[in-house]
Backbone as CSV, one residue per row, in Angstrom:
resi,resn,N_x,N_y,N_z,CA_x,CA_y,CA_z,C_x,C_y,C_z
1,MET,-51.719,76.175,66.539,-50.580,75.590,67.258,-49.700,76.038,66.866
2,ASN,-48.482,76.753,67.743,-47.277,77.175,67.835,-45.942,76.697,66.484
3,HIS,-44.981,77.134,66.588,-43.909,76.803,65.878,-43.628,75.188,66.183
4,SER,-43.590,75.316,67.801,-43.107,74.310,68.596,-43.410,73.592,68.713
5,SER,-44.977,73.192,69.102,-45.836,72.233,68.916,-45.910,71.434,67.331
6,ARG,-45.740,72.470,66.449,-45.556,71.368,64.988,-44.145,70.950,65.175
7,SER,-43.236,70.965,65.345,-41.968,70.488,65.065,-41.778,69.472,65.672
8,ALA,-42.486,69.772,66.894,-42.750,68.501,68.200,-43.660,67.051,67.598
9,HIS,-44.758,67.738,67.014,-45.735,66.834,66.122,-44.641,66.197,65.096
10,ALA,-44.313,66.730,64.293,-43.691,65.988,63.145,-42.597,65.179,63.356
11,SER,-41.769,65.693,64.468,-40.885,64.474,65.088,-41.591,63.448,65.367
12,ALA,-42.396,63.575,66.468,-43.412,62.134,66.857,-43.834,61.677,65.383
13,GLU,-44.242,62.123,64.760,-44.604,61.405,63.662,-43.856,60.772,62.822
14,ALA,-42.907,61.027,62.309,-41.462,60.662,61.872,-40.914,59.540,61.880
15,GLU,-40.770,59.493,63.540,-40.351,58.545,64.342,-42.104,57.629,64.029
16,ARG,-43.021,57.660,64.387,-43.944,56.393,63.839,-44.169,55.941,63.088
17,LEU,-43.781,56.442,61.788,-43.136,55.634,60.435,-42.020,55.261,60.478
18,ARG,-41.556,55.847,60.898,-40.293,54.608,60.817,-40.067,53.134,61.412
19,GLU,-40.757,53.263,62.407,-41.463,51.816,63.118,-41.995,51.034,62.426
20,VAL,-43.418,51.775,61.669,-43.845,51.205,61.255,-43.514,50.569,59.632
21,PHE,-42.118,51.323,59.333,-41.727,50.588,58.295,-40.314,49.250,59.070
22,ALA,-39.936,49.661,59.853,-38.983,48.648,60.570,-40.147,47.952,60.817
23,GLU,-41.106,47.225,61.205,-41.911,46.081,61.253,-42.072,45.311,60.608
24,ALA,-42.688,46.636,59.224,-43.274,45.904,57.959,-41.939,44.891,57.089
25,GLY,-40.655,45.794,57.382,-39.437,44.984,57.118,-39.188,43.911,57.706
26,GLN,-39.462,43.566,58.785,-39.167,42.547,59.368,-39.862,41.390,58.879
27,ASP,-41.299,41.859,58.430,-42.482,41.069,58.191,-41.991,40.040,56.772
28,LEU,-40.953,40.787,56.028,-40.833,40.228,54.758,-39.892,38.914,54.638
29,THR,-39.787,38.043,54.233,-39.276,36.646,53.370,-38.603,37.089,52.397
30,PRO,-37.177,36.818,52.313,-36.543,36.632,51.423,-36.724,35.936,50.299
31,SER,-36.813,35.212,48.967,-36.881,34.414,48.013,-36.151,33.725,48.060
32,ALA,-35.817,32.397,47.652,-34.566,31.378,47.749,-33.570,31.949,46.741
33,VAL,-32.623,31.472,46.910,-31.510,31.861,45.914,-31.167,30.659,44.909
34,PRO,-31.771,30.817,43.407,-31.707,29.708,42.490,-30.137,29.245,42.417
35,LEU,-29.908,28.078,43.243,-28.032,27.421,43.643,-27.879,26.574,41.982
36,ARG,-28.883,26.177,42.144,-29.031,25.179,40.987,-29.135,25.329,39.659
37,ALA,-29.227,26.591,39.582,-29.720,27.356,37.997,-28.523,27.905,37.747
38,ILE,-28.118,28.299,39.413,-26.367,29.053,39.259,-25.103,28.013,38.690
39,GLU,-25.320,27.000,39.634,-24.493,25.853,39.275,-24.556,25.425,37.562
40,ARG,-25.726,24.982,36.709,-25.893,24.251,35.876,-25.311,25.893,34.933
41,ALA,-25.426,27.163,34.686,-25.151,27.836,33.701,-23.545,27.615,34.553
42,GLY,-23.073,27.544,35.523,-21.041,28.249,35.492,-21.002,26.570,34.914
43,ARG,-21.712,25.364,35.151,-21.036,24.150,34.165,-21.184,24.396,32.927
44,ARG,-22.423,25.097,32.147,-21.833,25.427,30.967,-20.962,26.527,30.332
45,ARG,-21.279,27.710,31.395,-19.772,28.746,31.070,-18.338,27.447,30.385
46,LEU,-17.923,26.687,31.611,-16.516,26.326,31.915,-16.348,25.529,30.633
47,ARG,-17.950,24.403,30.054,-17.395,24.086,29.314,-17.150,24.489,28.090
48,ARG,-17.668,25.507,27.385,-17.520,26.242,26.663,-15.974,27.009,26.476
49,ARG,-15.848,27.302,27.835,-14.106,28.044,28.110,-13.202,26.949,28.088
50,ARG,-13.618,25.791,28.141,-12.943,24.284,28.018,-12.607,24.308,26.496
51,ALA,-13.469,24.241,25.652,-13.701,23.685,24.191,-12.785,24.965,23.489
52,ALA,-12.838,26.159,23.834,-12.234,27.157,22.903,-10.875,27.278,23.318
53,VAL,-10.232,26.673,24.703,-8.815,27.177,24.466,-8.228,25.357,23.791
54,LEU,-9.135,24.083,23.947,-8.645,23.060,22.937,-8.715,23.447,21.677
55,GLY,-9.711,24.032,21.351,-9.638,24.433,19.781,-8.362,25.443,19.412
56,ALA,-7.981,26.370,20.512,-7.410,27.101,20.008,-5.180,26.453,20.376
57,ALA,-5.639,25.496,21.205,-4.392,24.624,21.438,-4.021,23.876,19.977
58,CYS,-5.411,23.025,19.760,-5.371,22.451,18.112,-4.911,22.726,17.133
59,GLY,-5.310,24.197,17.218,-4.917,25.214,16.102,-3.476,25.401,16.016
60,GLY,-3.108,25.504,17.157,-1.420,25.865,17.032,-0.881,24.857,16.810
61,LEU,-1.420,23.749,16.913,-0.228,22.147,16.748,-0.377,21.982,15.498
62,LEU,-1.430,22.173,15.061,-1.649,21.696,13.078,-1.100,22.558,12.159
63,VAL,-1.162,24.155,12.606,-0.093,24.965,11.763,0.741,24.881,11.495
64,PRO,1.627,24.378,12.769,3.374,24.347,12.331,3.659,22.687,11.719
65,LEU,2.912,21.571,11.774,3.098,20.389,11.343,2.823,20.338,9.824
66,THR,1.786,21.516,9.478,1.114,21.426,7.975,2.625,22.571,7.330
67,LEU,3.272,23.362,7.735,4.626,23.861,7.032,5.532,23.238,7.136
68,PHE,5.870,22.425,8.220,6.738,21.912,8.152,6.796,20.577,6.891
69,GLY,5.747,20.116,6.982,5.096,18.819,5.503,5.788,19.758,4.261
70,LEU,5.214,21.492,4.061,5.514,22.006,2.571,7.129,22.161,2.522
71,ARG,7.522,22.295,3.872,8.965,22.828,3.349,9.843,21.502,2.908
72,ASP,9.455,20.493,3.711,10.334,19.470,3.474,10.293,18.834,2.509
73,GLY,9.270,19.265,1.512,8.465,18.006,-0.123,7.675,17.397,0.558
74,SER,7.361,16.878,1.461,6.632,15.813,1.978,4.993,16.084,2.303
75,GLY,4.579,17.685,2.109,3.559,17.667,2.727,2.489,17.596,0.793
76,PRO,1.396,18.513,0.985,0.394,17.992,-0.059,0.738,19.502,-0.642
77,ASP,0.310,19.057,-2.452,0.724,20.164,-3.199,-0.756,20.976,-3.151
78,PRO,-0.341,22.490,-2.980,-1.505,23.726,-2.256,-2.071,23.827,-3.422
79,ALA,-1.692,23.532,-4.840,-2.167,24.323,-6.103,-3.067,23.016,-6.891
80,ARG,-3.009,21.670,-6.309,-3.434,20.285,-6.885,-3.709,19.303,-5.774
81,SER,-4.772,18.173,-6.119,-4.733,17.269,-5.056,-4.086,16.337,-5.957
82,VAL,-2.958,15.528,-5.263,-2.009,14.116,-5.527,-3.003,12.831,-5.291
83,LYS,-3.242,12.064,-5.730,-3.586,10.636,-5.468,-2.395,9.982,-5.452
84,PRO,-2.384,9.091,-4.119,-1.478,8.364,-3.766,-0.676,7.769,-4.795
85,SER,0.659,7.419,-5.057,1.156,6.442,-5.877,1.779,5.164,-5.528
86,LEU,1.809,3.842,-6.174,2.041,3.117,-5.524,3.635,2.793,-6.879
87,SER,3.719,3.716,-7.172,5.301,3.306,-8.041,6.747,3.376,-7.433
88,ARG,6.492,3.325,-6.226,7.642,3.840,-5.257,7.628,1.810,-4.411
89,THR,6.603,1.609,-4.668,6.967,0.032,-3.743,6.207,-0.846,-5.099
90,ALA,5.945,-0.629,-5.925,5.265,-1.413,-7.100,6.898,-1.806,-7.967
91,SER,7.387,-2.414,-7.940,8.495,-2.651,-8.928,8.248,-2.600,-10.512
92,ALA,8.999,-2.013,-11.402,8.606,-2.084,-12.892,9.089,-3.566,-13.647
93,SER,7.729,-4.175,-13.970,8.705,-5.318,-15.129,9.603,-4.886,-15.606
94,PRO,11.159,-6.346,-15.899,11.819,-5.511,-16.807,11.257,-5.915,-18.124
95,SER,12.416,-4.563,-19.282,11.857,-4.737,-20.018,12.513,-6.064,-21.093
96,ALA,11.696,-6.127,-22.626,12.729,-7.369,-22.799,13.803,-6.874,-23.855
97,PRO,14.365,-7.687,-24.165,15.793,-7.142,-24.923,15.188,-6.416,-26.086
98,ALA,16.091,-5.268,-26.840,16.006,-4.487,-28.108,16.228,-5.724,-29.032
99,PRO,15.421,-5.560,-30.511,15.737,-6.420,-31.311,17.427,-6.047,-32.046
100,THR,17.709,-6.574,-32.351,18.765,-6.662,-33.254,19.264,-7.374,-34.658
101,VAL,18.086,-7.515,-34.619,18.155,-8.651,-36.148,17.377,-7.471,-37.381
102,ARG,17.701,-7.425,-38.475,16.842,-6.336,-39.657,17.028,-6.947,-41.202
103,THR,15.981,-6.984,-41.177,15.781,-7.408,-42.715,16.583,-6.230,-43.552
104,VAL,17.228,-6.900,-44.843,17.760,-5.690,-46.036,17.542,-6.436,-46.840
105,ALA,17.965,-4.891,-47.742,17.675,-5.765,-49.409,18.778,-6.212,-50.149
106,PRO,18.529,-7.580,-50.861,20.116,-8.184,-51.418,20.890,-7.277,-51.649
107,GLY,22.310,-7.064,-51.661,23.399,-6.487,-52.183,23.748,-5.453,-51.298
108,GLU,22.374,-4.880,-50.385,22.647,-3.564,-49.645,23.952,-3.711,-48.842
109,ARG,25.041,-2.813,-48.791,26.231,-2.857,-47.990,25.777,-2.175,-46.490
110,VAL,25.747,-3.057,-45.432,25.978,-2.449,-44.178,27.045,-2.087,-43.220
111,ARG,27.344,-0.937,-43.254,28.711,-0.667,-42.791,29.040,-1.445,-41.088
112,VAL,29.987,-1.950,-40.737,30.361,-2.196,-39.687,31.613,-1.649,-38.791
113,ALA,32.303,-1.002,-39.873,33.238,0.048,-39.464,34.023,0.477,-40.285
114,SER,35.039,1.480,-40.268,36.204,1.695,-40.874,36.682,0.952,-41.900
115,GLY,36.411,0.964,-43.384,36.946,-0.417,-44.537,36.246,-1.968,-43.823
116,ILE,34.959,-1.844,-43.121,34.500,-3.388,-42.912,33.111,-3.203,-43.525
117,ARG,32.863,-3.865,-44.885,31.229,-4.156,-44.973,30.883,-4.996,-45.330
118,ILE,29.293,-5.548,-45.115,28.792,-7.044,-45.358,27.882,-6.961,-46.082
119,TRP,27.023,-7.625,-47.072,25.604,-7.949,-47.807,25.806,-9.291,-47.467
120,LEU,24.506,-9.320,-48.136,23.769,-10.569,-48.305,23.301,-10.306,-49.819
121,THR,23.256,-11.962,-50.678,22.266,-12.064,-51.756,21.964,-13.494,-51.550
122,GLN,21.174,-13.748,-52.415,20.343,-15.045,-52.037,21.550,-16.392,-51.872
123,GLU,23.166,-16.178,-52.935,23.598,-17.118,-52.355,24.376,-17.332,-51.431
124,GLY,24.875,-16.560,-50.330,25.192,-15.984,-48.915,25.746,-15.132,-48.853
125,LYS,26.883,-15.354,-47.569,27.057,-13.772,-47.061,28.586,-13.481,-47.716
126,HIS,28.596,-12.144,-48.051,29.488,-11.693,-48.846,30.289,-10.599,-47.442
127,TRP,31.570,-10.117,-47.622,31.807,-9.038,-46.747,33.185,-8.721,-46.983
128,SER,33.751,-7.208,-46.654,35.326,-7.035,-47.352,35.825,-6.586,-45.853
129,GLU,36.956,-6.712,-45.992,37.973,-5.510,-44.794,38.999,-5.200,-45.549
130,PRO,39.989,-4.313,-44.664,40.874,-3.323,-45.566,41.705,-4.242,-46.370
131,ASP,42.353,-5.338,-45.444,43.036,-6.068,-46.472,42.333,-7.179,-47.464
132,ARG,40.981,-7.813,-47.171,40.350,-8.270,-47.818,39.184,-7.814,-48.480
133,PRO,39.208,-7.295,-49.923,38.021,-6.561,-50.130,36.741,-7.292,-51.116
134,ASP,37.068,-9.073,-50.726,35.612,-9.423,-51.710,35.889,-10.758,-50.984
135,GLU,35.115,-11.262,-49.868,34.724,-11.949,-48.953,33.476,-12.578,-48.906
136,PHE,33.320,-14.117,-49.369,31.719,-15.195,-49.443,32.131,-16.113,-49.054
137,ARG,30.877,-16.714,-48.138,30.591,-18.031,-47.537,29.260,-18.266,-48.188
138,SER,29.643,-19.084,-48.691,27.828,-19.579,-49.614,26.838,-20.361,-48.265
139,ALA,25.537,-19.933,-48.515,24.687,-20.712,-47.843,23.934,-21.852,-48.244
140,VAL,24.036,-22.007,-49.499,23.006,-22.924,-50.416,24.346,-23.554,-51.102
141,ASP,25.371,-23.869,-50.900,26.217,-25.013,-52.132,26.113,-26.000,-51.276
142,GLY,25.447,-26.306,-50.020,25.656,-27.680,-49.118,26.435,-28.294,-48.249
143,ASN,27.402,-26.763,-48.122,28.514,-26.836,-46.985,27.562,-26.739,-45.411
144,LEU,26.112,-26.112,-45.627,25.640,-26.032,-44.367,24.603,-26.762,-44.527
145,ASP,24.023,-27.537,-43.350,23.120,-28.173,-42.868,21.861,-27.604,-42.865
146,LEU,20.824,-26.853,-43.937,19.891,-26.305,-43.473,18.352,-26.806,-42.725
147,THR,18.794,-28.110,-42.902,17.576,-29.086,-42.437,17.612,-28.725,-40.987
148,ARG,18.248,-28.039,-40.191,18.179,-28.630,-38.564,19.388,-27.317,-37.664
149,PRO,18.820,-26.322,-37.012,19.331,-25.156,-36.783,20.840,-25.230,-36.007
150,GLY,21.417,-24.630,-36.859,22.883,-24.118,-36.345,23.644,-22.758,-37.055
151,LEU,24.986,-22.656,-37.078,25.461,-21.240,-37.188,27.009,-21.679,-37.594
152,SER,27.802,-20.721,-38.042,29.044,-20.730,-38.166,29.952,-19.140,-37.763
153,LEU,30.971,-19.437,-37.253,31.920,-18.382,-37.248,33.362,-18.116,-37.518
154,GLN,33.618,-17.068,-37.514,34.842,-16.325,-38.248,34.839,-15.322,-37.896
155,SER,36.418,-15.155,-37.335,36.959,-14.052,-36.485,38.647,-13.852,-37.590
156,SER,38.239,-11.995,-37.013,39.929,-11.805,-37.834,39.881,-10.597,-36.768
157,GLY,41.018,-10.152,-36.647,41.879,-9.350,-36.030,42.121,-8.014,-36.821
158,GLN,41.831,-6.476,-36.517,42.032,-5.608,-36.769,42.996,-4.330,-36.845
159,ASP,43.759,-3.811,-37.803,44.603,-2.981,-37.419,44.582,-2.099,-36.056
160,ASP,43.191,-1.660,-35.926,43.220,-1.424,-34.821,42.595,-1.596,-33.771
161,GLY,43.093,-3.708,-33.680,43.266,-3.324,-31.834,42.015,-4.066,-31.772
162,ARG,40.540,-4.241,-32.543,39.670,-4.503,-32.309,39.656,-6.278,-33.335
163,VAL,38.553,-6.980,-33.139,37.778,-8.043,-33.493,36.424,-8.184,-34.356
164,PHE,36.926,-8.392,-35.648,35.334,-8.386,-36.789,35.246,-10.233,-36.176
165,TYR,33.893,-10.549,-35.812,32.942,-11.657,-35.586,32.298,-11.825,-36.546
166,SER,31.710,-12.942,-37.378,30.505,-12.454,-38.127,30.338,-14.207,-38.568
167,GLY,29.422,-14.746,-38.889,28.772,-15.991,-39.376,27.753,-16.224,-40.151
168,ILE,27.257,-17.329,-40.450,25.764,-17.428,-40.626,25.018,-18.280,-40.064
169,PHE,23.556,-18.266,-39.724,22.985,-18.805,-38.346,21.687,-19.315,-39.462
170,TYR,21.186,-20.289,-39.181,20.113,-20.984,-39.831,19.454,-21.467,-39.141
171,GLY,17.814,-22.084,-39.409,16.968,-22.398,-38.227,15.664,-21.961,-38.502
172,PRO,14.627,-22.554,-38.224,13.108,-22.024,-38.140,13.239,-21.140,-37.340
173,GLY,11.918,-20.419,-37.557,11.641,-19.008,-37.103,11.720,-17.642,-37.568
174,THR,11.545,-16.520,-37.141,11.912,-15.393,-37.306,12.875,-15.140,-36.262
175,PRO,14.065,-14.447,-36.268,15.157,-14.276,-35.941,15.117,-12.965,-35.317
176,SER,15.248,-12.592,-33.705,14.945,-10.866,-33.530,16.064,-10.451,-32.678
177,ARG,16.969,-11.149,-32.189,18.372,-10.984,-31.618,19.574,-11.646,-31.608
178,VAL,20.708,-11.121,-31.552,21.655,-12.139,-31.730,22.645,-11.872,-30.726
179,GLU,23.088,-12.874,-29.531,24.028,-12.400,-28.479,25.378,-13.483,-28.172
180,MET,26.414,-12.967,-27.968,27.228,-13.360,-28.188,27.776,-13.808,-26.734
181,THR,28.412,-15.217,-26.370,28.555,-14.932,-24.641,30.028,-15.621,-24.853
182,THR,31.015,-14.222,-24.162,32.170,-14.559,-24.166,32.788,-14.064,-22.575
183,ASP,33.867,-14.679,-22.224,34.630,-14.466,-20.873,34.203,-13.394,-20.230
184,ALA,34.096,-12.459,-20.977,33.979,-11.079,-20.562,32.395,-10.816,-19.881
185,GLY,31.685,-11.693,-20.384,30.039,-12.027,-20.593,29.553,-11.523,-21.726
186,PRO,28.370,-11.438,-21.983,27.010,-10.803,-22.561,27.614,-10.233,-23.751
187,VAL,27.590,-10.371,-25.305,27.943,-9.197,-26.223,26.766,-9.248,-27.256
188,ALA,26.122,-8.268,-27.508,24.958,-8.367,-28.604,26.184,-7.941,-30.007
189,ALA,25.363,-8.798,-30.884,25.961,-8.788,-32.277,24.505,-8.460,-33.022
190,VAL,24.905,-8.323,-34.191,23.504,-7.487,-34.961,23.691,-8.685,-36.258
191,GLY,22.278,-9.208,-36.647,21.830,-10.217,-37.064,20.809,-9.121,-38.567
192,LEU,21.672,-10.097,-39.332,20.798,-9.216,-41.292,20.295,-10.742,-41.800
193,THR,18.919,-10.557,-42.029,18.041,-11.053,-43.229,17.867,-10.425,-44.159
194,LEU,17.647,-11.742,-45.065,16.561,-11.207,-46.683,15.233,-11.077,-46.515
195,PRO,14.896,-10.640,-47.058,12.773,-10.581,-47.432,12.877,-11.725,-47.588
196,GLY,11.402,-12.469,-47.239,11.256,-13.258,-47.759,11.294,-14.525,-46.927
197,ARG,12.112,-14.813,-45.796,12.708,-15.553,-44.588,13.304,-16.647,-45.509
198,PRO,14.277,-16.403,-45.839,15.336,-17.601,-46.910,15.545,-19.075,-45.909
199,GLY,15.438,-18.960,-44.461,15.587,-19.412,-43.434,17.111,-19.790,-42.848
200,TRP,17.234,-18.696,-43.280,19.168,-18.170,-43.089,19.311,-16.755,-42.975
201,GLY,20.506,-16.446,-42.149,20.947,-15.051,-42.111,22.263,-14.621,-41.606
202,VAL,22.568,-13.477,-41.573,24.459,-13.722,-40.960,24.265,-12.473,-39.806
203,TRP,25.414,-13.082,-39.287,25.380,-12.286,-37.717,26.664,-11.615,-37.715
204,TYR,27.086,-10.897,-37.034,28.492,-9.727,-36.712,28.279,-8.776,-35.363
205,ALA,29.541,-9.056,-35.271,29.969,-8.127,-33.914,31.418,-7.524,-34.093
206,LEU,31.708,-6.382,-33.481,32.870,-5.918,-33.753,33.172,-5.464,-32.073
207,THR,34.475,-6.406,-31.925,34.992,-6.114,-30.553,36.535,-6.034,-29.794
208,GLY,36.630,-5.454,-28.596,38.422,-5.336,-28.428,38.883,-6.635,-28.157
209,ARG,40.528,-6.527,-28.938,41.094,-7.589,-29.170,41.189,-8.090,-27.835
210,PRO,41.100,-9.501,-27.355,41.315,-10.603,-26.531,42.573,-10.962,-25.900
211,ALA,42.863,-11.021,-25.025,44.470,-12.044,-24.473,44.421,-13.590,-24.267
212,SER,44.565,-14.903,-24.618,44.115,-15.900,-23.902,44.937,-15.769,-22.609
213,ALA,44.723,-17.196,-21.978,45.581,-17.046,-20.407,47.034,-17.067,-20.396
214,ASP,47.745,-17.789,-21.910,49.472,-17.477,-21.696,49.814,-15.718,-21.894
215,GLY,48.956,-15.083,-22.634,49.305,-13.612,-23.071,48.877,-13.709,-24.549
216,GLN,48.776,-14.624,-25.205,49.103,-14.441,-26.718,47.274,-14.104,-27.156
217,GLU,47.817,-13.462,-27.923,46.236,-12.959,-28.999,46.003,-13.828,-29.207
218,ASN,44.751,-14.490,-29.127,43.185,-16.008,-29.588,42.354,-15.079,-29.786
219,PRO,41.844,-14.588,-30.666,40.421,-13.444,-30.807,39.220,-14.597,-30.665
220,ALA,39.928,-15.914,-30.785,38.191,-16.688,-31.480,38.482,-17.666,-30.021
221,ASP,38.683,-17.392,-29.034,39.113,-18.767,-28.083,37.906,-17.599,-26.861
222,ILE,37.854,-16.337,-27.147,36.925,-15.633,-25.620,35.137,-16.073,-26.088
223,VAL,35.058,-16.610,-27.013,33.647,-16.703,-27.403,33.235,-18.126,-27.674
224,SER,32.894,-18.208,-26.426,32.165,-20.239,-26.010,30.972,-19.843,-26.795
225,LYS,29.687,-18.719,-27.196,28.270,-19.491,-28.019,27.881,-18.336,-28.204
226,VAL,27.408,-18.851,-29.152,26.748,-17.850,-30.265,25.250,-18.029,-30.467
227,THR,24.070,-17.172,-29.946,22.889,-17.989,-30.178,21.745,-16.960,-30.461
228,VAL,20.875,-17.265,-31.381,19.845,-16.453,-31.896,18.760,-16.609,-31.552
229,TYR,18.057,-15.603,-30.596,16.365,-15.682,-30.225,15.547,-15.308,-31.459
230,ASP,14.844,-15.501,-30.923,13.163,-14.831,-31.794,12.503,-13.559,-30.536
231,ALA,11.456,-13.110,-31.494,11.128,-12.067,-30.486,10.338,-12.514,-28.765
232,LYS,10.104,-13.846,-28.403,10.030,-14.449,-27.826,11.146,-14.792,-26.580
233,GLY,12.032,-14.849,-26.990,13.005,-15.521,-26.516,13.743,-16.786,-25.994
234,ARG,12.810,-17.156,-27.835,12.764,-18.937,-27.826,14.665,-18.984,-28.320
235,VAL,15.156,-20.444,-28.610,16.028,-20.269,-29.619,15.811,-20.403,-30.612
236,ILE,16.192,-19.613,-31.398,16.313,-19.957,-33.289,17.769,-21.156,-33.521
237,ALA,18.555,-20.480,-33.201,19.955,-21.196,-33.723,21.228,-21.088,-32.144
238,LYS,22.201,-21.822,-32.272,23.546,-21.685,-31.744,24.149,-22.546,-31.774
239,GLY,25.273,-22.185,-31.646,26.514,-22.884,-31.899,28.145,-21.769,-31.416
């Protein structure tokens, strides 16, 4: 077979093979596309993408709020955990008045102010003022009825414009504080007692000099009442 014959034969063979492959290709049926699987996978990817976006958005909101709380002092202490406190809403109970009565030894001189001293003996009340070096009021000579509660009151004006009030109180119980009721309001007085609860004591106070309604100095008029209380607030004596 010469060269031309071989070429013609090869061309014919190639053409025949192309026809065979074409016919075989036409007989092939493509497999069905898995549309449901692709749809489910797409929904899963969409949910994951939405969750990621939502988490990022929430994180962006929470961080500024936390920082704002720390800046204005209302946020939590980063160093420790603080439990809620009820102190802002619960009102504190009022404290009882401080005691103003104390026990002194017989003859112990208590300084009231410059030039004024007061002391107690078993017989009664002693005091001194700049122009009165030795004053005395008996508590046991019968002038005071110690069988029933009561008290006495003396007053004297001082050169510095103040008024010295004092007296003897008596009654059952243990005295804790003394209070004067005046036109200007309550005034805490000081009480003194001797050891052994003798049933009486001394009270005193030093205030500014008042004036009466007509403008005249009248120290005794502004004191309307003196009351002696025990530690529970019960009245021991008043007058």
